[in-house]
N, CA, C, O and the ligand as a Tripos MOL2 file, in Angstrom:
@<TRIPOS>MOLECULE
protein
  281   279    71     0     0
PROTEIN
NO_CHARGES

@<TRIPOS>ATOM
      1 N           2.1500   -3.8090   23.9970 N.3       1 MET1
      2 CA          1.6920   -4.2660   22.7060 C.3       1 MET1
      3 C           0.3880   -3.5760   22.5130 C.2       1 MET1
      4 O          -0.3680   -3.7380   23.4700 O.2       1 MET1
      5 N          -0.1190   -2.8050   21.4810 N.am      2 THR2
      6 CA         -1.4240   -2.5350   21.2240 C.3       2 THR2
      7 C          -1.8860   -3.3480   19.9440 C.2       2 THR2
      8 O          -1.1290   -4.0590   19.2840 O.2       2 THR2
      9 N          -3.1570   -3.1580   19.6970 N.am      3 ASP3
     10 CA         -3.7260   -3.8460   18.3950 C.3       3 ASP3
     11 C          -4.0700   -2.5400   17.4160 C.2       3 ASP3
     12 O          -4.6710   -2.6840   16.3510 O.2       3 ASP3
     13 N          -3.6370   -1.3160   17.8860 N.am      4 THR4
     14 CA         -4.3550   -0.2470   17.2020 C.3       4 THR4
     15 C          -3.3040    0.0510   15.9410 C.2       4 THR4
     16 O          -3.6570    0.8050   15.0340 O.2       4 THR4
     17 N          -2.0970   -0.5340   15.9390 N.am      5 GLN5
     18 CA         -1.3150   -0.2020   14.7650 C.3       5 GLN5
     19 C          -0.9740   -1.2190   13.9460 C.2       5 GLN5
     20 O           0.1940   -1.4020   13.6030 O.2       5 GLN5
     21 N          -2.0210   -2.0120   13.5390 N.am      6 GLN6
     22 CA         -1.8350   -3.1400   12.6180 C.3       6 GLN6
     23 C          -1.6080   -2.5870   11.3380 C.2       6 GLN6
     24 O          -2.2810   -1.6240   10.9700 O.2       6 GLN6
     25 N          -0.5900   -3.1690   10.4970 N.am      7 PRO7
     26 CA         -0.3740   -2.8410    9.1000 C.3       7 PRO7
     27 C          -1.7320   -2.9510    8.4610 C.2       7 PRO7
     28 O          -2.5380   -3.8280    8.7710 O.2       7 PRO7
     29 N          -1.9590   -1.9810    7.5130 N.am      8 ASN8
     30 CA         -3.0660   -2.2220    6.7960 C.3       8 ASN8
     31 C          -2.9230   -2.8360    5.3750 C.2       8 ASN8
     32 O          -2.9170   -2.1740    4.3370 O.2       8 ASN8
     33 N          -2.8140   -4.1250    5.4590 N.am      9 THR9
     34 CA         -2.3310   -5.0060    4.4020 C.3       9 THR9
     35 C          -3.1790   -4.9320    3.3320 C.2       9 THR9
     36 O          -2.7050   -5.3500    2.2750 O.2       9 THR9
     37 N          -4.5350   -4.4320    3.3030 N.am     10 PHE10
     38 CA         -5.3050   -4.5560    2.2170 C.3      10 PHE10
     39 C          -4.8140   -3.2940    1.3560 C.2      10 PHE10
     40 O          -4.4770   -3.4990    0.1900 O.2      10 PHE10
     41 N          -4.7680   -2.1630    1.8180 N.am     11 TYR11
     42 CA         -4.4400   -1.0290    1.0890 C.3      11 TYR11
     43 C          -3.0770   -1.1040    0.4840 C.2      11 TYR11
     44 O          -2.8020   -0.8480   -0.6880 O.2      11 TYR11
     45 N          -2.1020   -1.5560    1.6010 N.am     12 HIS12
     46 CA         -0.8010   -1.8880    1.2680 C.3      12 HIS12
     47 C          -0.4880   -2.6440    0.1140 C.2      12 HIS12
     48 O           0.5020   -2.3180   -0.5410 O.2      12 HIS12
     49 N          -1.2620   -3.7100   -0.2710 N.am     13 SER13
     50 CA         -1.0280   -4.5480   -1.4140 C.3      13 SER13
     51 C          -2.0000   -4.1960   -2.6310 C.2      13 SER13
     52 O          -2.0580   -4.8960   -3.6420 O.2      13 SER13
     53 N          -2.7340   -3.0730   -2.4390 N.am     14 ALA14
     54 CA         -3.6510   -2.7310   -3.4290 C.3      14 ALA14
     55 C          -2.8340   -1.9850   -4.6770 C.2      14 ALA14
     56 O          -2.1030   -1.0090   -4.5120 O.2      14 ALA14
     57 N          -3.0650   -2.5510   -5.8030 N.am     15 PRO15
     58 CA         -2.2580   -2.1240   -7.0330 C.3      15 PRO15
     59 C          -2.7680   -0.8650   -7.6940 C.2      15 PRO15
     60 O          -2.3130   -0.4130   -8.7450 O.2      15 PRO15
     61 N          -3.7270   -0.3510   -7.0050 N.am     16 TYR16
     62 CA         -4.2560    1.0580   -7.6330 C.3      16 TYR16
     63 C          -3.8360    2.3270   -7.0680 C.2      16 TYR16
     64 O          -4.6720    2.9780   -6.4400 O.2      16 TYR16
     65 N          -2.7000    2.7500   -7.2010 N.am     17 LYS17
     66 CA         -2.1900    3.8280   -6.5910 C.3      17 LYS17
     67 C          -2.8080    5.3260   -7.1060 C.2      17 LYS17
     68 O          -2.8150    6.3970   -6.4990 O.2      17 LYS17
     69 N          -3.2380    5.0450   -8.2390 N.am     18 ASP18
     70 CA         -3.6400    6.3240   -8.9710 C.3      18 ASP18
     71 C          -5.2530    6.3400   -9.0250 C.2      18 ASP18
     72 O          -5.8620    7.1180   -9.7600 O.2      18 ASP18
     73 N          -5.8650    5.4370   -8.2030 N.am     19 VAL19
     74 CA         -7.4830    5.5890   -8.3800 C.3      19 VAL19
     75 C          -7.9830    6.6660   -7.6220 C.2      19 VAL19
     76 O          -7.3540    7.1390   -6.6750 O.2      19 VAL19
     77 N          -9.2390    7.1340   -8.0420 N.am     20 PHE20
     78 CA         -9.7360    8.0650   -7.3530 C.3      20 PHE20
     79 C         -10.3640    7.8000   -5.9030 C.2      20 PHE20
     80 O         -11.1640    6.8750   -5.7590 O.2      20 PHE20
     81 N         -10.0560    8.4800   -5.0150 N.am     21 ASP21
     82 CA        -10.3020    8.4460   -3.6860 C.3      21 ASP21
     83 C         -11.2040    9.3610   -3.1500 C.2      21 ASP21
     84 O         -10.8090   10.4220   -2.6690 O.2      21 ASP21
     85 N         -12.5540    9.0020   -3.1940 N.am     22 ILE22
     86 CA        -13.5780    9.8320   -2.6720 C.3      22 ILE22
     87 C         -14.3470    9.3310   -1.4170 C.2      22 ILE22
     88 O         -15.4730    9.7290   -1.1180 O.2      22 ILE22
     89 N         -13.6320    8.4240   -0.7180 N.am     23 LEU23
     90 CA        -14.3220    7.8030    0.4720 C.3      23 LEU23
     91 C         -13.9180    8.5140    1.8270 C.2      23 LEU23
     92 O         -14.0810    7.9250    2.8960 O.2      23 LEU23
     93 N         -13.4320    9.6820    1.7690 N.am     24 TYR24
     94 CA        -13.0890   10.2250    2.9540 C.3      24 TYR24
     95 C         -14.0400   10.9350    3.5510 C.2      24 TYR24
     96 O         -14.8250   11.4250    2.7400 O.2      24 TYR24
     97 N         -14.2980   11.2090    4.8280 N.am     25 PRO25
     98 CA        -15.2940   11.8040    5.5310 C.3      25 PRO25
     99 C         -15.4500   13.3000    4.9430 C.2      25 PRO25
    100 O         -14.5360   14.0950    4.7280 O.2      25 PRO25
    101 N         -16.6030   13.4550    4.7700 N.am     26 GLN26
    102 CA        -17.0850   14.9200    3.9660 C.3      26 GLN26
    103 C         -18.1680   15.5190    4.8500 C.2      26 GLN26
    104 O         -19.0030   14.9240    5.5320 O.2      26 GLN26
    105 N         -17.9890   16.7190    4.7060 N.am     27 GLU27
    106 CA        -19.2080   17.6810    5.4160 C.3      27 GLU27
    107 C         -19.5300   18.9730    4.6050 C.2      27 GLU27
    108 O         -18.6530   19.4970    3.9180 O.2      27 GLU27
    109 N         -20.5040   19.3700    4.6660 N.am     28 SER28
    110 CA        -20.9170   20.6680    3.8950 C.3      28 SER28
    111 C         -20.4750   21.5390    4.7090 C.2      28 SER28
    112 O         -20.3200   21.4050    5.9230 O.2      28 SER28
    113 N         -20.2080   22.6750    3.8960 N.am     29 TYR29
    114 CA        -19.8480   23.9020    4.5930 C.3      29 TYR29
    115 C         -20.3930   25.2390    4.0730 C.2      29 TYR29
    116 O         -21.1720   25.1660    3.1230 O.2      29 TYR29
    117 N         -20.1040   26.3930    4.5420 N.am     30 ASP30
    118 CA        -20.7820   27.7050    3.9460 C.3      30 ASP30
    119 C         -22.2490   27.5660    4.1060 C.2      30 ASP30
    120 O         -22.9440   28.3220    3.4280 O.2      30 ASP30
    121 N         -22.8040   26.7570    4.8620 N.am     31 GLY31
    122 CA        -24.2300   26.7250    4.8420 C.3      31 GLY31
    123 C         -24.7350   26.3360    3.3260 C.2      31 GLY31
    124 O         -25.9110   26.5830    3.0610 O.2      31 GLY31
    125 N         -23.9520   25.7750    2.3800 N.am     32 ASP32
    126 CA        -24.2790   25.3670    1.1840 C.3      32 ASP32
    127 C         -24.1450   23.8410    1.0770 C.2      32 ASP32
    128 O         -23.0990   23.2140    1.2500 O.2      32 ASP32
    129 N         -25.5090   23.2580    0.7260 N.am     33 ILE33
    130 CA        -25.5350   21.8650    0.6720 C.3      33 ILE33
    131 C         -24.9530   21.2880   -0.5630 C.2      33 ILE33
    132 O         -24.9920   20.0680   -0.7170 O.2      33 ILE33
    133 N         -24.3970   22.0850   -1.4870 N.am     34 HIS34
    134 CA        -23.8200   21.6860   -2.7810 C.3      34 HIS34
    135 C         -22.1010   21.7720   -2.3900 C.2      34 HIS34
    136 O         -21.2590   21.2210   -3.0990 O.2      34 HIS34
    137 N         -21.8430   22.3570   -1.4600 N.am     35 LYS35
    138 CA        -20.2820   22.5910   -1.1160 C.3      35 LYS35
    139 C         -19.9350   21.4910   -0.0530 C.2      35 LYS35
    140 O         -20.5140   21.3990    1.0290 O.2      35 LYS35
    141 N         -19.0360   20.7570   -0.4320 N.am     36 TYR36
    142 CA        -18.2960   19.8780    0.4050 C.3      36 TYR36
    143 C         -16.9700   19.8870    0.6400 C.2      36 TYR36
    144 O         -16.1620   20.2830   -0.2010 O.2      36 TYR36
    145 N         -16.5970   19.3850    1.9770 N.am     37 ARG37
    146 CA        -15.0200   19.5610    2.1310 C.3      37 ARG37
    147 C         -14.6440   18.4030    3.0920 C.2      37 ARG37
    148 O         -15.4450   17.8520    3.8470 O.2      37 ARG37
    149 N         -13.2910   18.0910    2.9680 N.am     38 CYS38
    150 CA        -12.8390   16.9630    3.7470 C.3      38 CYS38
    151 C         -13.0920   17.3150    5.4460 C.2      38 CYS38
    152 O         -13.0130   18.4230    5.9780 O.2      38 CYS38
    153 N         -13.3550   16.2550    5.9660 N.am     39 LYS39
    154 CA        -13.8610   16.7370    7.3980 C.3      39 LYS39
    155 C         -12.5180   16.6740    8.2020 C.2      39 LYS39
    156 O         -12.4970   17.0780    9.3650 O.2      39 LYS39
    157 N         -11.4260   16.1840    7.6120 N.am     40 SER40
    158 CA        -10.1200   16.1540    8.4380 C.3      40 SER40
    159 C          -9.3710   17.5130    7.9350 C.2      40 SER40
    160 O          -9.1960   18.4210    8.7480 O.2      40 SER40
    161 N          -9.0280   17.6130    6.8820 N.am     41 CYS41
    162 CA         -8.1240   18.8150    6.5050 C.3      41 CYS41
    163 C          -9.0090   20.1540    6.0350 C.2      41 CYS41
    164 O          -8.4980   21.2630    5.8810 O.2      41 CYS41
    165 N         -10.4030   19.8610    5.8370 N.am     42 LYS42
    166 CA        -10.9450   21.0610    5.5030 C.3      42 LYS42
    167 C         -10.8430   21.6350    4.1410 C.2      42 LYS42
    168 O         -11.2830   22.7570    3.8920 O.2      42 LYS42
    169 N         -10.2090   20.8030    3.1610 N.am     43 LEU43
    170 CA        -10.0030   21.4670    1.8850 C.3      43 LEU43
    171 C         -11.2780   20.9120    1.1950 C.2      43 LEU43
    172 O         -11.7410   19.7950    1.4290 O.2      43 LEU43
    173 N         -11.8450   21.8960    0.2370 N.am     44 PRO44
    174 CA        -12.9040   21.4750   -0.4660 C.3      44 PRO44
    175 C         -12.7670   20.4040   -1.4750 C.2      44 PRO44
    176 O         -11.6950   20.2670   -2.0650 O.2      44 PRO44
    177 N         -13.8730   19.5610   -1.7370 N.am     45 THR45
    178 CA        -13.7630   18.4870   -2.6260 C.3      45 THR45
    179 C         -13.4170   19.0450   -3.8600 C.2      45 THR45
    180 O         -12.7660   18.3090   -4.6020 O.2      45 THR45
    181 N         -13.6900   20.1500   -4.2550 N.am     46 THR46
    182 CA        -13.1590   20.7100   -5.6600 C.3      46 THR46
    183 C         -11.8940   20.8610   -5.6630 C.2      46 THR46
    184 O         -11.4210   20.9550   -6.7950 O.2      46 THR46
    185 N         -10.9830   20.9350   -4.6030 N.am     47 ASP47
    186 CA         -9.7260   21.0470   -4.5440 C.3      47 ASP47
    187 C          -9.0290   19.6380   -4.4020 C.2      47 ASP47
    188 O          -7.9300   19.3850   -4.8950 O.2      47 ASP47
    189 N          -9.7330   18.8170   -3.7270 N.am     48 ILE48
    190 CA         -9.1690   17.5510   -3.5580 C.3      48 ILE48
    191 C          -9.1350   16.7290   -4.7580 C.2      48 ILE48
    192 O          -8.1600   16.0530   -5.0860 O.2      48 ILE48
    193 N         -10.4300   16.8210   -5.5220 N.am     49 ASN49
    194 CA        -10.5490   16.5040   -6.9830 C.3      49 ASN49
    195 C         -10.4470   14.8930   -6.9340 C.2      49 ASN49
    196 O         -10.2990   14.2500   -7.9730 O.2      49 ASN49
    197 N         -10.5300   14.3180   -5.7470 N.am     50 GLY50
    198 CA        -10.6210   12.7900   -5.8270 C.3      50 GLY50
    199 C          -9.2510   12.0900   -5.7070 C.2      50 GLY50
    200 O          -9.0930   10.8770   -5.8510 O.2      50 GLY50
    201 N          -8.2020   13.0480   -5.4080 N.am     51 ARG51
    202 CA         -6.9120   12.5320   -5.3730 C.3      51 ARG51
    203 C          -6.4020   12.7050   -3.8240 C.2      51 ARG51
    204 O          -6.4420   13.7650   -3.1990 O.2      51 ARG51
    205 N          -5.9290   11.4900   -3.3440 N.am     52 LEU52
    206 CA         -5.3900   11.4860   -2.1900 C.3      52 LEU52
    207 C          -4.3170   12.7000   -1.6700 C.2      52 LEU52
    208 O          -4.3650   13.4450   -0.6910 O.2      52 LEU52
    209 N          -3.2950   12.5540   -2.8100 N.am     53 GLU53
    210 CA         -2.3640   13.6150   -2.6220 C.3      53 GLU53
    211 C          -2.6910   15.1610   -2.4670 C.2      53 GLU53
    212 O          -1.9060   16.0230   -2.0720 O.2      53 GLU53
    213 N          -3.8810   15.3170   -2.8200 N.am     54 ASN54
    214 CA         -4.4130   16.7770   -2.8790 C.3      54 ASN54
    215 C          -5.1030   17.1080   -1.4520 C.2      54 ASN54
    216 O          -5.5780   18.2150   -1.1990 O.2      54 ASN54
    217 N          -5.1030   16.1380   -0.6490 N.am     55 HIS55
    218 CA         -5.3850   16.5450    0.7340 C.3      55 HIS55
    219 C          -4.1020   16.9880    1.4770 C.2      55 HIS55
    220 O          -2.9870   16.5330    1.2240 O.2      55 HIS55
    221 N          -4.4150   18.0670    2.5650 N.am     56 LYS56
    222 CA         -3.2270   18.3570    3.2090 C.3      56 LYS56
    223 C          -2.1750   17.3960    3.6970 C.2      56 LYS56
    224 O          -2.5960   16.3350    4.1580 O.2      56 LYS56
    225 N          -0.9850   17.5790    3.6730 N.am     57 PRO57
    226 CA         -0.1040   16.6480    4.0410 C.3      57 PRO57
    227 C          -0.2260   15.9890    5.4640 C.2      57 PRO57
    228 O           0.1370   14.8350    5.6930 O.2      57 PRO57
    229 N          -0.7960   16.8740    6.4350 N.am     58 ASP58
    230 CA         -1.0430   16.3610    7.7550 C.3      58 ASP58
    231 C          -2.6940   16.0750    7.6840 C.2      58 ASP58
    232 O          -3.2200   16.2330    8.7850 O.2      58 ASP58
    233 N          -3.4030   15.7770    6.8660 N.am     59 CYS59
    234 CA         -4.7430   15.4430    6.8810 C.3      59 CYS59
    235 C          -4.6910   14.0510    7.3880 C.2      59 CYS59
    236 O          -3.8950   13.1990    6.9930 O.2      59 CYS59
    237 N          -5.7950   13.8540    8.4860 N.am     60 GLU60
    238 CA         -5.8480   12.4540    9.2950 C.3      60 GLU60
    239 C          -6.1460   11.4610    8.3090 C.2      60 GLU60
    240 O          -5.5240   10.3980    8.3250 O.2      60 GLU60
    241 N          -7.1080   11.7090    7.3760 N.am     61 TYR61
    242 CA         -7.4150   10.7100    6.4030 C.3      61 TYR61
    243 C          -6.3580   10.3200    5.4290 C.2      61 TYR61
    244 O          -6.1900    9.1580    5.0610 O.2      61 TYR61
    245 N          -5.6520   11.3410    5.0230 N.am     62 ARG62
    246 CA         -4.4220   11.1440    4.0580 C.3      62 ARG62
    247 C          -3.4480   10.2620    4.6110 C.2      62 ARG62
    248 O          -2.8920    9.3480    4.0030 O.2      62 ARG62
    249 N          -3.2510   10.6370    5.9730 N.am     63 LEU63
    250 CA         -2.0460    9.8570    6.7430 C.3      63 LEU63
    251 C          -2.6980    8.3760    6.9660 C.2      63 LEU63
    252 O          -2.0020    7.3610    6.9670 O.2      63 LEU63
    253 N          -3.8520    8.3680    7.1190 N.am     64 SER64
    254 CA         -4.4090    6.8580    7.4390 C.3      64 SER64
    255 C          -4.2260    6.0190    6.1420 C.2      64 SER64
    256 O          -3.9200    4.8270    6.1770 O.2      64 SER64
    257 N          -4.4390    6.7410    4.9590 N.am     65 ARG65
    258 CA         -4.4090    6.1400    3.6350 C.3      65 ARG65
    259 C          -2.8780    5.7260    3.0510 C.2      65 ARG65
    260 O          -2.6020    4.8060    2.2810 O.2      65 ARG65
    261 N          -2.0260    6.6590    3.6440 N.am     66 SER66
    262 CA         -0.7510    6.4260    3.2310 C.3      66 SER66
    263 C           0.3050    6.0340    4.2580 C.2      66 SER66
    264 O           1.2520    6.7680    4.5430 O.2      66 SER66
    265 N           0.0890    4.8320    4.7990 N.am     67 ALA67
    266 CA          1.0480    4.4010    5.8690 C.3      67 ALA67
    267 C           2.3170    4.2410    5.6140 C.2      67 ALA67
    268 O           3.1280    4.4360    6.5190 O.2      67 ALA67
    269 N           2.7350    3.8600    4.3490 N.am     68 ALA68
    270 CA          4.0990    3.6820    3.9190 C.3      68 ALA68
    271 C           4.7850    4.9560    3.6760 C.2      68 ALA68
    272 O           4.1150    5.7580    3.0250 O.2      68 ALA68
    273 N           5.9630    5.3450    4.0390 N.am     69 PRO69
    274 CA          6.6140    6.4540    4.0740 C.3      69 PRO69
    275 C           6.8100    6.8170    2.7460 C.2      69 PRO69
    276 O           7.0490    5.8890    1.9740 O.2      69 PRO69
    277 N           6.7600    8.0900    2.2350 N.am     70 ALA70
    278 CA          6.7890    8.5900    0.8370 C.3      70 ALA70
    279 C           8.2870    8.4000    0.1440 C.2      70 ALA70
    280 O           8.4810    8.7640   -1.0160 O.2      70 ALA70
    281 ZN         -8.3500   15.6450    3.9090 Zn       71 ZN71
@<TRIPOS>BOND
     1     1     2 1
     2     2     3 1
     3     3     4 2
     4     3     5 am
     5     5     6 1
     6     6     7 1
     7     7     8 2
     8     7     9 am
     9     9    10 1
    10    10    11 1
    11    11    12 2
    12    11    13 am
    13    13    14 1
    14    14    15 1
    15    15    16 2
    16    15    17 am
    17    17    18 1
    18    18    19 1
    19    19    20 2
    20    19    21 am
    21    21    22 1
    22    22    23 1
    23    23    24 2
    24    23    25 am
    25    25    26 1
    26    26    27 1
    27    27    28 2
    28    27    29 am
    29    29    30 1
    30    30    31 1
    31    31    32 2
    32    31    33 am
    33    33    34 1
    34    34    35 1
    35    35    36 2
    36    35    37 am
    37    37    38 1
    38    38    39 1
    39    39    40 2
    40    39    41 am
    41    41    42 1
    42    42    43 1
    43    43    44 2
    44    43    45 am
    45    45    46 1
    46    46    47 1
    47    47    48 2
    48    47    49 am
    49    49    50 1
    50    50    51 1
    51    51    52 2
    52    51    53 am
    53    53    54 1
    54    54    55 1
    55    55    56 2
    56    55    57 am
    57    57    58 1
    58    58    59 1
    59    59    60 2
    60    59    61 am
    61    61    62 1
    62    62    63 1
    63    63    64 2
    64    63    65 am
    65    65    66 1
    66    66    67 1
    67    67    68 2
    68    67    69 am
    69    69    70 1
    70    70    71 1
    71    71    72 2
    72    71    73 am
    73    73    74 1
    74    74    75 1
    75    75    76 2
    76    75    77 am
    77    77    78 1
    78    78    79 1
    79    79    80 2
    80    79    81 am
    81    81    82 1
    82    82    83 1
    83    83    84 2
    84    83    85 am
    85    85    86 1
    86    86    87 1
    87    87    88 2
    88    87    89 am
    89    89    90 1
    90    90    91 1
    91    91    92 2
    92    91    93 am
    93    93    94 1
    94    94    95 1
    95    95    96 2
    96    95    97 am
    97    97    98 1
    98    98    99 1
    99    99   100 2
   100    99   101 am
   101   101   102 1
   102   102   103 1
   103   103   104 2
   104   103   105 am
   105   105   106 1
   106   106   107 1
   107   107   108 2
   108   107   109 am
   109   109   110 1
   110   110   111 1
   111   111   112 2
   112   111   113 am
   113   113   114 1
   114   114   115 1
   115   115   116 2
   116   115   117 am
   117   117   118 1
   118   118   119 1
   119   119   120 2
   120   119   121 am
   121   121   122 1
   122   122   123 1
   123   123   124 2
   124   123   125 am
   125   125   126 1
   126   126   127 1
   127   127   128 2
   128   127   129 am
   129   129   130 1
   130   130   131 1
   131   131   132 2
   132   131   133 am
   133   133   134 1
   134   134   135 1
   135   135   136 2
   136   135   137 am
   137   137   138 1
   138   138   139 1
   139   139   140 2
   140   139   141 am
   141   141   142 1
   142   142   143 1
   143   143   144 2
   144   143   145 am
   145   145   146 1
   146   146   147 1
   147   147   148 2
   148   147   149 am
   149   149   150 1
   150   150   151 1
   151   151   152 2
   152   151   153 am
   153   153   154 1
   154   154   155 1
   155   155   156 2
   156   155   157 am
   157   157   158 1
   158   158   159 1
   159   159   160 2
   160   159   161 am
   161   161   162 1
   162   162   163 1
   163   163   164 2
   164   163   165 am
   165   165   166 1
   166   166   167 1
   167   167   168 2
   168   167   169 am
   169   169   170 1
   170   170   171 1
   171   171   172 2
   172   171   173 am
   173   173   174 1
   174   174   175 1
   175   175   176 2
   176   175   177 am
   177   177   178 1
   178   178   179 1
   179   179   180 2
   180   179   181 am
   181   181   182 1
   182   182   183 1
   183   183   184 2
   184   183   185 am
   185   185   186 1
   186   186   187 1
   187   187   188 2
   188   187   189 am
   189   189   190 1
   190   190   191 1
   191   191   192 2
   192   191   193 am
   193   193   194 1
   194   194   195 1
   195   195   196 2
   196   195   197 am
   197   197   198 1
   198   198   199 1
   199   199   200 2
   200   199   201 am
   201   201   202 1
   202   202   203 1
   203   203   204 2
   204   203   205 am
   205   205   206 1
   206   206   207 1
   207   207   208 2
   208   207   209 am
   209   209   210 1
   210   210   211 1
   211   211   212 2
   212   211   213 am
   213   213   214 1
   214   214   215 1
   215   215   216 2
   216   215   217 am
   217   217   218 1
   218   218   219 1
   219   219   220 2
   220   219   221 am
   221   221   222 1
   222   222   223 1
   223   223   224 2
   224   223   225 am
   225   225   226 1
   226   226   227 1
   227   227   228 2
   228   227   229 am
   229   229   230 1
   230   230   231 1
   231   231   232 2
   232   231   233 am
   233   233   234 1
   234   234   235 1
   235   235   236 2
   236   235   237 am
   237   237   238 1
   238   238   239 1
   239   239   240 2
   240   239   241 am
   241   241   242 1
   242   242   243 1
   243   243   244 2
   244   243   245 am
   245   245   246 1
   246   246   247 1
   247   247   248 2
   248   247   249 am
   249   249   250 1
   250   250   251 1
   251   251   252 2
   252   251   253 am
   253   253   254 1
   254   254   255 1
   255   255   256 2
   256   255   257 am
   257   257   258 1
   258   258   259 1
   259   259   260 2
   260   259   261 am
   261   261   262 1
   262   262   263 1
   263   263   264 2
   264   263   265 am
   265   265   266 1
   266   266   267 1
   267   267   268 2
   268   267   269 am
   269   269   270 1
   270   270   271 1
   271   271   272 2
   272   271   273 am
   273   273   274 1
   274   274   275 1
   275   275   276 2
   276   275   277 am
   277   277   278 1
   278   278   279 1
   279   279   280 2
@<TRIPOS>SUBSTRUCTURE
     1 MET1         2 RESIDUE 1 A MET
     2 THR2         6 RESIDUE 1 A THR
     3 ASP3        10 RESIDUE 1 A ASP
     4 THR4        14 RESIDUE 1 A THR
     5 GLN5        18 RESIDUE 1 A GLN
     6 GLN6        22 RESIDUE 1 A GLN
     7 PRO7        26 RESIDUE 1 A PRO
     8 ASN8        30 RESIDUE 1 A ASN
     9 THR9        34 RESIDUE 1 A THR
    10 PHE10       38 RESIDUE 1 A PHE
    11 TYR11       42 RESIDUE 1 A TYR
    12 HIS12       46 RESIDUE 1 A HIS
    13 SER13       50 RESIDUE 1 A SER
    14 ALA14       54 RESIDUE 1 A ALA
    15 PRO15       58 RESIDUE 1 A PRO
    16 TYR16       62 RESIDUE 1 A TYR
    17 LYS17       66 RESIDUE 1 A LYS
    18 ASP18       70 RESIDUE 1 A ASP
    19 VAL19       74 RESIDUE 1 A VAL
    20 PHE20       78 RESIDUE 1 A PHE
    21 ASP21       82 RESIDUE 1 A ASP
    22 ILE22       86 RESIDUE 1 A ILE
    23 LEU23       90 RESIDUE 1 A LEU
    24 TYR24       94 RESIDUE 1 A TYR
    25 PRO25       98 RESIDUE 1 A PRO
    26 GLN26      102 RESIDUE 1 A GLN
    27 GLU27      106 RESIDUE 1 A GLU
    28 SER28      110 RESIDUE 1 A SER
    29 TYR29      114 RESIDUE 1 A TYR
    30 ASP30      118 RESIDUE 1 A ASP
    31 GLY31      122 RESIDUE 1 A GLY
    32 ASP32      126 RESIDUE 1 A ASP
    33 ILE33      130 RESIDUE 1 A ILE
    34 HIS34      134 RESIDUE 1 A HIS
    35 LYS35      138 RESIDUE 1 A LYS
    36 TYR36      142 RESIDUE 1 A TYR
    37 ARG37      146 RESIDUE 1 A ARG
    38 CYS38      150 RESIDUE 1 A CYS
    39 LYS39      154 RESIDUE 1 A LYS
    40 SER40      158 RESIDUE 1 A SER
    41 CYS41      162 RESIDUE 1 A CYS
    42 LYS42      166 RESIDUE 1 A LYS
    43 LEU43      170 RESIDUE 1 A LEU
    44 PRO44      174 RESIDUE 1 A PRO
    45 THR45      178 RESIDUE 1 A THR
    46 THR46      182 RESIDUE 1 A THR
    47 ASP47      186 RESIDUE 1 A ASP
    48 ILE48      190 RESIDUE 1 A ILE
    49 ASN49      194 RESIDUE 1 A ASN
    50 GLY50      198 RESIDUE 1 A GLY
    51 ARG51      202 RESIDUE 1 A ARG
    52 LEU52      206 RESIDUE 1 A LEU
    53 GLU53      210 RESIDUE 1 A GLU
    54 ASN54      214 RESIDUE 1 A ASN
    55 HIS55      218 RESIDUE 1 A HIS
    56 LYS56      222 RESIDUE 1 A LYS
    57 PRO57      226 RESIDUE 1 A PRO
    58 ASP58      230 RESIDUE 1 A ASP
    59 CYS59      234 RESIDUE 1 A CYS
    60 GLU60      238 RESIDUE 1 A GLU
    61 TYR61      242 RESIDUE 1 A TYR
    62 ARG62      246 RESIDUE 1 A ARG
    63 LEU63      250 RESIDUE 1 A LEU
    64 SER64      254 RESIDUE 1 A SER
    65 ARG65      258 RESIDUE 1 A ARG
    66 SER66      262 RESIDUE 1 A SER
    67 ALA67      266 RESIDUE 1 A ALA
    68 ALA68      270 RESIDUE 1 A ALA
    69 PRO69      274 RESIDUE 1 A PRO
    70 ALA70      278 RESIDUE 1 A ALA
    71 ZN71       281 GROUP 0 **** ****
């Protein structure tokens, strides 16, 4: 038994499926302080547009937030 796979009951029970999700880890890129991208999947924040489903399907952050099978 490990304690690293506890179900995330907080997000699982959250009623806001459509809420903007901008809490993912970000980093600047291209040497431009105005350009940010997801640290996990490297997609620009302008592409993600605050939507979890806009991250790459294998994005670590997206996976961590969508524990339930689609
Ligand atoms: Zn991502």
